[in-house]
N, CA, C and O atoms as CSV, one atom per row, in Angstrom:
chain,resi,resn,atom,element,x,y,z
A,1,UNK,N,N,-18.266,1.500,3.995
A,1,UNK,CA,C,-18.064,1.286,2.557
A,1,UNK,C,C,-18.650,2.457,1.784
A,1,UNK,O,O,-19.723,2.969,2.102
A,2,UNK,N,N,-17.919,2.859,0.769
A,2,UNK,CA,C,-18.452,3.921,-0.070
A,2,UNK,C,C,-19.044,3.300,-1.336
A,2,UNK,O,O,-19.057,2.079,-1.488
A,3,UNK,N,N,-19.527,4.137,-2.231
A,3,UNK,CA,C,-20.216,3.651,-3.427
A,3,UNK,C,C,-19.304,2.802,-4.310
A,3,UNK,O,O,-19.754,1.822,-4.904
A,4,UNK,N,N,-18.028,3.172,-4.399
A,4,UNK,CA,C,-17.102,2.385,-5.222
A,4,UNK,C,C,-16.988,0.969,-4.683
A,4,UNK,O,O,-17.014,0.003,-5.445
A,5,UNK,N,N,-16.859,0.850,-3.356
A,5,UNK,CA,C,-16.772,-0.478,-2.754
A,5,UNK,C,C,-18.050,-1.288,-3.005
A,5,UNK,O,O,-17.991,-2.482,-3.297
A,6,UNK,N,N,-19.186,-0.630,-2.888
A,6,UNK,CA,C,-20.460,-1.325,-3.109
A,6,UNK,C,C,-20.591,-1.779,-4.569
A,6,UNK,O,O,-21.069,-2.880,-4.845
A,7,UNK,N,N,-20.161,-0.918,-5.497
A,7,UNK,CA,C,-20.221,-1.292,-6.912
A,7,UNK,C,C,-19.313,-2.488,-7.195
A,7,UNK,O,O,-19.692,-3.398,-7.932
A,8,UNK,N,N,-18.123,-2.485,-6.613
A,8,UNK,CA,C,-17.215,-3.619,-6.799
A,8,UNK,C,C,-17.797,-4.896,-6.211
A,8,UNK,O,O,-17.690,-5.968,-6.808
A,9,UNK,N,N,-18.407,-4.780,-5.053
A,9,UNK,CA,C,-19.010,-5.944,-4.421
A,9,UNK,C,C,-20.147,-6.489,-5.285
A,9,UNK,O,O,-20.264,-7.702,-5.461
A,10,UNK,N,N,-20.982,-5.606,-5.821
A,10,UNK,CA,C,-22.070,-6.050,-6.698
A,10,UNK,C,C,-21.517,-6.751,-7.930
A,10,UNK,O,O,-22.043,-7.783,-8.347
A,11,UNK,N,N,-20.463,-6.197,-8.511
A,11,UNK,CA,C,-19.838,-6.807,-9.686
A,11,UNK,C,C,-19.336,-8.203,-9.353
A,11,UNK,O,O,-19.506,-9.137,-10.138
A,12,UNK,N,N,-18.717,-8.340,-8.183
A,12,UNK,CA,C,-18.158,-9.638,-7.810
A,12,UNK,C,C,-19.255,-10.675,-7.586
A,12,UNK,O,O,-19.036,-11.865,-7.813
A,13,UNK,N,N,-20.413,-10.242,-7.149
A,13,UNK,CA,C,-21.500,-11.178,-6.909
A,13,UNK,C,C,-22.026,-11.793,-8.204
A,13,UNK,O,O,-22.571,-12.896,-8.198
A,14,UNK,N,N,-21.859,-11.071,-9.314
A,14,UNK,CA,C,-22.351,-11.551,-10.592
A,14,UNK,C,C,-21.263,-12.187,-11.456
A,14,UNK,O,O,-21.542,-12.638,-12.567
A,15,UNK,N,N,-20.055,-12.226,-10.967
A,15,UNK,CA,C,-18.951,-12.819,-11.705
A,15,UNK,C,C,-18.355,-13.946,-10.871
A,15,UNK,O,O,-17.782,-13.691,-9.811
A,16,UNK,N,N,-18.481,-15.186,-11.333
A,16,UNK,CA,C,-17.992,-16.315,-10.534
A,16,UNK,C,C,-16.470,-16.340,-10.382
A,16,UNK,O,O,-15.956,-17.053,-9.520
A,17,UNK,N,N,-15.743,-15.580,-11.196
A,17,UNK,CA,C,-14.282,-15.558,-11.127
A,17,UNK,C,C,-13.758,-14.503,-10.150
A,17,UNK,O,O,-12.568,-14.473,-9.836
A,18,UNK,N,N,-14.651,-13.646,-9.676
A,18,UNK,CA,C,-14.264,-12.614,-8.720
A,18,UNK,C,C,-15.048,-12.860,-7.441
A,18,UNK,O,O,-16.278,-12.911,-7.456
A,19,UNK,N,N,-14.335,-13.012,-6.342
A,19,UNK,CA,C,-15.025,-13.189,-5.074
A,19,UNK,C,C,-14.622,-12.080,-4.107
A,19,UNK,O,O,-13.703,-11.307,-4.378
A,20,UNK,N,N,-15.308,-12.018,-2.999
A,20,UNK,CA,C,-15.057,-10.951,-2.043
A,20,UNK,C,C,-13.618,-11.002,-1.533
A,20,UNK,O,O,-12.994,-9.957,-1.350
A,21,UNK,N,N,-13.085,-12.202,-1.301
A,21,UNK,CA,C,-11.706,-12.331,-0.823
A,21,UNK,C,C,-10.724,-11.732,-1.830
A,21,UNK,O,O,-9.775,-11.052,-1.442
A,22,UNK,N,N,-10.948,-11.980,-3.103
A,22,UNK,CA,C,-10.068,-11.419,-4.137
A,22,UNK,C,C,-10.122,-9.896,-4.145
A,22,UNK,O,O,-9.092,-9.235,-4.278
A,23,UNK,N,N,-11.310,-9.347,-4.005
A,23,UNK,CA,C,-11.463,-7.895,-3.963
A,23,UNK,C,C,-10.762,-7.310,-2.739
A,23,UNK,O,O,-10.103,-6.274,-2.821
A,24,UNK,N,N,-10.914,-7.981,-1.622
A,24,UNK,CA,C,-10.285,-7.519,-0.374
A,24,UNK,C,C,-8.761,-7.561,-0.501
A,24,UNK,O,O,-8.068,-6.631,-0.086
A,25,UNK,N,N,-8.254,-8.641,-1.073
A,25,UNK,CA,C,-6.812,-8.793,-1.244
A,25,UNK,C,C,-6.273,-7.709,-2.195
A,25,UNK,O,O,-5.220,-7.122,-1.945
A,26,UNK,N,N,-6.999,-7.460,-3.269
A,26,UNK,CA,C,-6.593,-6.417,-4.215
A,26,UNK,C,C,-6.620,-5.049,-3.542
A,26,UNK,O,O,-5.708,-4.243,-3.729
A,27,UNK,N,N,-7.651,-4.791,-2.769
A,27,UNK,CA,C,-7.770,-3.523,-2.049
A,27,UNK,C,C,-6.568,-3.321,-1.118
A,27,UNK,O,O,-5.962,-2.249,-1.102
A,28,UNK,N,N,-6.234,-4.347,-0.353
A,28,UNK,CA,C,-5.117,-4.255,0.584
A,28,UNK,C,C,-3.791,-4.062,-0.148
A,28,UNK,O,O,-2.958,-3.255,0.265
A,29,UNK,N,N,-3.607,-4.794,-1.219
A,29,UNK,CA,C,-2.378,-4.676,-2.006
A,29,UNK,C,C,-2.235,-3.280,-2.568
A,29,UNK,O,O,-1.160,-2.686,-2.494
A,30,UNK,N,N,-3.304,-2.752,-3.126
A,30,UNK,CA,C,-3.255,-1.406,-3.721
A,30,UNK,C,C,-3.033,-0.327,-2.658
A,30,UNK,O,O,-2.368,0.676,-2.918
A,31,UNK,N,N,-3.588,-0.533,-1.465
A,31,UNK,CA,C,-3.335,0.408,-0.379
A,31,UNK,C,C,-1.837,0.522,-0.125
A,31,UNK,O,O,-1.285,1.621,-0.083
A,32,UNK,N,N,-1.191,-0.621,0.042
A,32,UNK,CA,C,0.238,-0.619,0.348
A,32,UNK,C,C,1.063,-0.121,-0.831
A,32,UNK,O,O,2.043,0.599,-0.642
A,33,UNK,N,N,0.678,-0.494,-2.035
A,33,UNK,CA,C,1.398,-0.030,-3.223
A,33,UNK,C,C,1.318,1.492,-3.381
A,33,UNK,O,O,2.244,2.124,-3.890
A,34,UNK,N,N,0.213,2.060,-2.944
A,34,UNK,CA,C,0.035,3.509,-3.099
A,34,UNK,C,C,0.677,4.297,-1.967
A,34,UNK,O,O,0.567,5.522,-1.918
A,35,UNK,N,N,1.340,3.602,-1.066
A,35,UNK,CA,C,2.075,4.288,-0.013
A,35,UNK,C,C,1.331,4.484,1.283
A,35,UNK,O,O,1.815,5.187,2.170
A,36,UNK,N,N,0.166,3.881,1.417
A,36,UNK,CA,C,-0.563,3.974,2.678
A,36,UNK,C,C,0.251,3.234,3.745
A,36,UNK,O,O,0.731,2.123,3.515
A,37,UNK,N,N,0.396,3.857,4.895
A,37,UNK,CA,C,1.169,3.249,5.980
A,37,UNK,C,C,0.523,1.914,6.380
A,37,UNK,O,O,-0.701,1.833,6.485
A,38,UNK,N,N,1.326,0.876,6.600
A,38,UNK,CA,C,0.775,-0.442,6.962
A,38,UNK,C,C,-0.157,-0.419,8.172
A,38,UNK,O,O,-1.106,-1.201,8.231
A,39,UNK,N,N,0.098,0.461,9.133
A,39,UNK,CA,C,-0.784,0.552,10.310
A,39,UNK,C,C,-2.167,1.034,9.899
A,39,UNK,O,O,-3.175,0.551,10.414
A,40,UNK,N,N,-2.217,1.976,8.981
A,40,UNK,CA,C,-3.513,2.469,8.485
A,40,UNK,C,C,-4.219,1.356,7.712
A,40,UNK,O,O,-5.422,1.153,7.873
A,41,UNK,N,N,-3.469,0.631,6.869
A,41,UNK,CA,C,-4.058,-0.484,6.127
A,41,UNK,C,C,-4.606,-1.535,7.090
A,41,UNK,O,O,-5.694,-2.072,6.880
A,42,UNK,N,N,-3.851,-1.823,8.139
A,42,UNK,CA,C,-4.304,-2.792,9.141
A,42,UNK,C,C,-5.644,-2.378,9.730
A,42,UNK,O,O,-6.550,-3.200,9.871
A,43,UNK,N,N,-5.766,-1.109,10.070
A,43,UNK,CA,C,-7.008,-0.620,10.664
A,43,UNK,C,C,-8.159,-0.651,9.666
A,43,UNK,O,O,-9.277,-1.027,10.018
A,44,UNK,N,N,-7.890,-0.258,8.422
A,44,UNK,CA,C,-8.949,-0.285,7.402
A,44,UNK,C,C,-9.424,-1.703,7.110
A,44,UNK,O,O,-10.606,-1.925,6.849
A,45,UNK,N,N,-8.505,-2.655,7.156
A,45,UNK,CA,C,-8.843,-4.043,6.866
A,45,UNK,C,C,-9.449,-4.761,8.073
A,45,UNK,O,O,-10.040,-5.832,7.935
A,46,UNK,N,N,-9.298,-4.167,9.247
A,46,UNK,CA,C,-9.844,-4.782,10.452
A,46,UNK,C,C,-8.991,-5.915,10.987
A,46,UNK,O,O,-9.474,-6.759,11.742
A,47,UNK,N,N,-7.712,-5.938,10.596
A,47,UNK,CA,C,-6.818,-6.971,11.119
A,47,UNK,C,C,-6.542,-6.705,12.596
A,47,UNK,O,O,-6.488,-5.554,13.030
A,48,UNK,N,N,-6.371,-7.773,13.357
A,48,UNK,CA,C,-6.147,-7.632,14.790
A,48,UNK,C,C,-4.755,-7.114,15.115
A,48,UNK,O,O,-4.530,-6.557,16.190
A,49,UNK,N,N,-3.818,-7.297,14.183
A,49,UNK,CA,C,-2.460,-6.814,14.424
A,49,UNK,C,C,-1.814,-6.398,13.108
A,49,UNK,O,O,-2.191,-6.862,12.032
A,50,UNK,N,N,-0.841,-5.520,13.226
A,50,UNK,CA,C,-0.109,-5.098,12.039
A,50,UNK,C,C,0.716,-6.256,11.494
A,50,UNK,O,O,0.985,-6.321,10.294
A,51,UNK,N,N,1.118,-7.173,12.375
A,51,UNK,CA,C,1.904,-8.325,11.948
A,51,UNK,C,C,1.122,-9.166,10.938
A,51,UNK,O,O,1.698,-9.651,9.964
A,52,UNK,N,N,-0.168,-9.341,11.155
A,52,UNK,CA,C,-1.013,-10.089,10.218
A,52,UNK,C,C,-1.021,-9.404,8.855
A,52,UNK,O,O,-0.888,-10.061,7.823
A,53,UNK,N,N,-1.176,-8.099,8.856
A,53,UNK,CA,C,-1.192,-7.342,7.602
A,53,UNK,C,C,0.138,-7.483,6.873
A,53,UNK,O,O,0.165,-7.754,5.673
A,54,UNK,N,N,1.236,-7.301,7.593
A,54,UNK,CA,C,2.560,-7.369,6.975
A,54,UNK,C,C,2.885,-8.781,6.499
A,54,UNK,O,O,3.474,-8.951,5.431
A,55,UNK,N,N,2.513,-9.784,7.267
A,55,UNK,CA,C,2.770,-11.170,6.845
A,55,UNK,C,C,1.972,-11.535,5.599
A,55,UNK,O,O,2.469,-12.232,4.715
A,56,UNK,N,N,0.745,-11.064,5.536
A,56,UNK,CA,C,-0.140,-11.419,4.424
A,56,UNK,C,C,0.222,-10.693,3.134
A,56,UNK,O,O,0.107,-11.259,2.048
A,57,UNK,N,N,0.655,-9.451,3.249
A,57,UNK,CA,C,0.881,-8.631,2.064
A,57,UNK,C,C,2.341,-8.253,1.868
A,57,UNK,O,O,2.639,-7.249,1.221
A,58,UNK,N,N,3.246,-9.037,2.414
A,58,UNK,CA,C,4.675,-8.714,2.324
A,58,UNK,C,C,5.196,-8.742,0.893
A,58,UNK,O,O,6.236,-8.148,0.608
A,59,UNK,N,N,4.497,-9.418,-0.011
A,59,UNK,CA,C,4.935,-9.447,-1.410
A,59,UNK,C,C,4.924,-8.055,-2.050
A,59,UNK,O,O,5.570,-7.836,-3.074
A,60,UNK,N,N,4.199,-7.128,-1.453
A,60,UNK,CA,C,4.121,-5.768,-1.976
A,60,UNK,C,C,5.311,-4.936,-1.501
A,60,UNK,O,O,5.677,-3.955,-2.148
A,61,UNK,N,N,5.904,-5.313,-0.399
A,61,UNK,CA,C,6.906,-4.486,0.255
A,61,UNK,C,C,8.197,-4.274,-0.526
A,61,UNK,O,O,8.789,-3.207,-0.365
A,62,UNK,N,N,8.690,-5.193,-1.359
A,62,UNK,CA,C,9.925,-4.891,-2.101
A,62,UNK,C,C,9.814,-3.616,-2.944
A,62,UNK,O,O,10.760,-2.831,-2.998
A,63,UNK,N,N,8.697,-3.409,-3.586
A,63,UNK,CA,C,8.496,-2.184,-4.366
A,63,UNK,C,C,8.482,-0.955,-3.460
A,63,UNK,O,O,9.005,0.100,-3.817
A,64,UNK,N,N,7.884,-1.106,-2.299
A,64,UNK,CA,C,7.823,-0.005,-1.343
A,64,UNK,C,C,9.232,0.314,-0.846
A,64,UNK,O,O,9.587,1.481,-0.680
A,65,UNK,N,N,10.031,-0.727,-0.610
A,65,UNK,CA,C,11.405,-0.524,-0.156
A,65,UNK,C,C,12.218,0.219,-1.213
A,65,UNK,O,O,12.994,1.116,-0.883
A,66,UNK,N,N,12.043,-0.150,-2.472
A,66,UNK,CA,C,12.769,0.525,-3.555
A,66,UNK,C,C,12.362,1.995,-3.641
A,66,UNK,O,O,13.213,2.863,-3.830
A,67,UNK,N,N,11.083,2.274,-3.505
A,67,UNK,CA,C,10.604,3.655,-3.557
A,67,UNK,C,C,11.162,4.458,-2.378
A,67,UNK,O,O,11.553,5.613,-2.543
A,68,UNK,N,N,11.198,3.852,-1.203
A,68,UNK,CA,C,11.727,4.541,-0.025
A,68,UNK,C,C,13.215,4.834,-0.196
A,68,UNK,O,O,13.691,5.909,0.169
A,69,UNK,N,N,13.937,3.877,-0.750
A,69,UNK,CA,C,15.365,4.067,-0.984
A,69,UNK,C,C,15.605,5.196,-1.981
A,69,UNK,O,O,16.491,6.026,-1.779
A,70,UNK,N,N,14.829,5.231,-3.043
A,70,UNK,CA,C,14.957,6.294,-4.049
A,70,UNK,C,C,14.635,7.656,-3.441
A,70,UNK,O,O,15.313,8.643,-3.728
A,71,UNK,N,N,13.608,7.710,-2.605
A,71,UNK,CA,C,13.228,8.968,-1.963
A,71,UNK,C,C,14.349,9.455,-1.039
A,71,UNK,O,O,14.693,10.636,-1.043
A,72,UNK,N,N,14.912,8.538,-0.249
A,72,UNK,CA,C,16.004,8.902,0.648
A,72,UNK,C,C,17.227,9.353,-0.154
A,72,UNK,O,O,17.891,10.320,0.220
A,73,UNK,N,N,17.519,8.672,-1.228
A,73,UNK,CA,C,18.645,9.043,-2.081
A,73,UNK,C,C,18.458,10.463,-2.630
A,73,UNK,O,O,19.399,11.255,-2.660
A,74,UNK,N,N,17.246,10.767,-3.057
A,74,UNK,CA,C,16.950,12.111,-3.560
A,74,UNK,C,C,17.122,13.166,-2.486
A,74,UNK,O,O,17.630,14.253,-2.761
A,75,UNK,N,N,16.710,12.864,-1.277
A,75,UNK,CA,C,16.852,13.793,-0.159
A,75,UNK,C,C,18.321,14.033,0.163
A,75,UNK,O,O,18.742,15.172,0.369
A,76,UNK,N,N,19.095,12.958,0.206
A,76,UNK,CA,C,20.521,13.087,0.513
A,76,UNK,C,C,21.263,13.845,-0.584
A,76,UNK,O,O,22.133,14.667,-0.297
A,77,UNK,N,N,20.918,13.570,-1.830
A,77,UNK,CA,C,21.548,14.262,-2.950
A,77,UNK,C,C,21.236,15.759,-2.907
A,77,UNK,O,O,22.109,16.596,-3.134
A,78,UNK,N,N,19.989,16.073,-2.615
A,78,UNK,CA,C,19.572,17.471,-2.516
A,78,UNK,C,C,20.302,18.188,-1.383
A,78,UNK,O,O,20.741,19.326,-1.544
A,79,UNK,N,N,20.429,17.524,-0.245
A,79,UNK,CA,C,21.124,18.105,0.900
A,79,UNK,C,C,22.595,18.325,0.578
A,79,UNK,O,O,23.177,19.339,0.963
A,80,UNK,N,N,23.190,17.376,-0.125
A,80,UNK,CA,C,24.600,17.476,-0.494
A,80,UNK,C,C,24.808,18.684,-1.425
A,80,UNK,O,O,25.788,19.414,-1.276
A,81,UNK,N,N,23.896,18.896,-2.378
A,81,UNK,CA,C,23.997,20.018,-3.306
A,81,UNK,C,C,23.855,21.352,-2.562
A,81,UNK,O,O,24.558,22.315,-2.869
A,82,UNK,N,N,22.944,21.403,-1.584
A,82,UNK,CA,C,22.745,22.633,-0.808
A,82,UNK,C,C,24.006,22.960,-0.017
A,82,UNK,O,O,24.415,24.118,0.060
A,83,UNK,N,N,24.619,21.933,0.572
A,83,UNK,CA,C,25.846,22.151,1.340
A,83,UNK,C,C,26.994,22.615,0.435
A,83,UNK,O,O,27.805,23.449,0.836
A,84,UNK,N,N,27.057,22.077,-0.770
A,84,UNK,CA,C,28.099,22.467,-1.714
A,84,UNK,C,C,27.940,23.924,-2.133
A,84,UNK,O,O,28.940,24.617,-2.323
A,85,UNK,N,N,26.715,24.401,-2.281
A,85,UNK,CA,C,26.461,25.792,-2.654
A,85,UNK,C,C,26.868,26.749,-1.545
A,85,UNK,O,O,27.326,27.858,-1.822
A,86,UNK,N,N,26.709,26.338,-0.301
A,86,UNK,CA,C,27.066,27.200,0.830
A,86,UNK,C,C,28.566,27.303,1.015
A,86,UNK,O,O,29.060,28.286,1.568
A,87,UNK,N,N,29.295,26.294,0.555
A,87,UNK,CA,C,30.753,26.285,0.773
A,87,UNK,C,C,31.518,27.128,-0.199
A,87,UNK,O,O,32.744,27.203,-0.120
């Protein structure tokens, strides 16, 4: 744990509406939202399997899927433009 994690944990101890589980869930959600690979998130969270991580945080994945689709679309569009310039 780094200082940010310790500060968050201290804050949660003094706020009855924030508990360690909520902080952990938020941390995991933000990891996936920021594009961290699920396998890396699994290891950081200490889950025994990637399946547990994906099952627990699958609500985050639709946004990730949309971002991946947009990225692929941009790559394909760029490749198509490069091919058109060569022709």
